[in-house]
N, C-alpha and C positions, 0 to 999 in steps of 0.2 A: 504494500500500500504506500501511496505517496503521502507526504506531509499534509496536503490539503484534505485528503480523504480521512486521515486520522484526526485532523482538527475538526472536520465536520462530524465524525462519529462521536467525538468528545462533546462538542457543543450541542448536538441534537439529541444524542442518546445517553449523555453522561457516562460514556464508556471509560472505565478506569484503565482497561487494557490499552485503549488507544492513547490515553494520556501517558501511561507508563512507557509505551513505545516511543512517543515524542520525546519524553525526557531522556530515555536511553540513547536516542539518536543524536541529541543535541547537548547533552551534559558536558561533553569534552569542550565544545565550542564555548559554552557559557563559563565553565570553570577556568579554562585557560585564559580567556579574556579578562575575567575578574582577577586572576592571579597576576597577570602581567601588569594590571593597573594598581593593585594594592600591595603586591609582593609578600603576602602572608597567606599560608595555606588555609588556616582555620577561617580567616576572614573571607577568603575566596569561596570556601565551601558555604559559609553563611550567605554570601551574596548570591551564589548560584541557587540556593534554596529559595531565596527571596524572589529571584527572577522567575523561577518556575511557579511560585505562588501567584505572581502577577499574571503569568500566562494563564493559569487556571481561572483567574478572575476576569481577564480581558480577552479570552479566546474568541468570543463572538465579534470583537472589534477588528480582528485581523482579517483583511479582505481576501487574501489569497494564501493558501497553505504553503505555496512555493516561496512566499516572501517571509516565511517563518524564521529562517536563519538570520535574515536582516533585522527582523523585529527583535529577536533574542539578543543579537549583538548590540543594538541601540539601547535596549532595556538594561543590559548588563553594564554598558558604559555609563549610563545615567545613574544606575544604582551604585556603582563603584565610585563615581564622582561625588555623589551625595555622602557616601560613607567616608571618603577621604576628607571632605569639608567638615563633616561632623567630628571626625577624629582630630583634625587640626584645631577646631574651635575648643574641643574638650581639653586638649593639651595647653592651649593658650589660657583657658580659665584656670587650669591647675597651676600653671606657672605663675599667673597673677596672684593666685591664692597663696602660693608658697612665698612669693615676694612680700606680700602683705604680712604673712606670719613672721617672716624674718625681721621685718621692720618693728613688729610689736614684741618680738621675743626678748630683746635686750635694749631697754630704753637708753642706755649709755652710748650705743653705737651711733645714733645721729649726732650726739654731742661731740663725739670724736672727730667727725667730719666738719662740724660747724666751729668748734673751738678755735682752730687756727685762723679762720676767717674773722671771727669775732675779735680776736686779739689784734689782727692786722687793721681792722676798721677802727678799733679804739685808739691805736697808735696814730691814726691820721687825724683825730680830733684835736682841737686846741684844749688847753688846760681847763677852761671854763666848761666846755662841752663834756669833757671827760668827767669832771666833778659832778655835773648834773646827772649823767648816766650812772655813775657809781652810786650816788646817793639814792636815786630813784629805783634802780633795778638790782643793785648788789647789796645795798643797805636796807632796802624795802621801805624807804621814806615815801610819804605821800607827795603828790605833785607840788602842793603849796610849800611843803618843807624843803623839797629839793630846789625849788625856785629861789 
């Protein structure tokens, strides 16, 4: 039987045997395409399964059974691209969360970076400005007292 006949048997008669035959004919195409795109065997298997689930749901929308390999290839590429984007976004979120955790883990770390800059800026002030800053922020005086 040709692909179009198997596809028709599946869509019209819900033939599991026809669908199984379609999967066995095209599983290598779908898996190898997914593997080339994602580079991981387990993820490629998951993507192949997802593509065949899509085929089961959208079988009626495929016009010609002979176009099935092209449809499967496009569906695999689209599914793999979505998985790659999702994985990239997940890794970005994890990296951002780790960076935030690092910032909050040791409150002294930001001061280590700022301290030399603060000292350099203080050295550039004149004596009156230095005194005002020292009284207000280092001695904890109110604005009126520092003035």
